[in-house]
Phi, psi and omega in degrees: 000141181294156174306141177085007182216130175237138166226133178241140182237126163226146182233145178206124175042057176072003173248125172261128180245120183249118180252129181244136181236139174106212184250138180242115174221198186301326181286307193278338173299333177293311180299314175302321174297315181295324185282333173285320175296320181304311174298326178279331171304334182285345181070047178290159171279335181211127171251124181237130186254137171252115185241013178313320191261013182274119180265342189204140174207126178260193182299332176291333173290317177297322172303317180299320183291317180294327177292311185301316173304312182292318180301317180294318179300313177306322183276354192071032177260132171285138183230129178204156162279109179305299178207159185217152172296159176310317178303314183291313177299326178292314182293323184288324182292313179297328182271355178090354185276351185298310186290333174272340183249354186276168188272000000 
């Protein structure tokens, strides 16, 4: 993993939880994208993201979330952000994504 980013994936009963810690920027968004693709390749019914420990996300991170959501929906998988840090929650609200990605 690039410095500043940690991604942990766990699955239980058709739900995959992706927990992200650190910063999501141009460099680290590539890793996040790859990890989300791996999680979606497993065919979960629901992909949930925990972004409570994400302290920064730029537009490349937002693009990764949108891409993963689109891919999940195309596969019939529910996609949502379970929780987000205050900074990321504000980012999701400003960009209009809070209503699309919230549970």
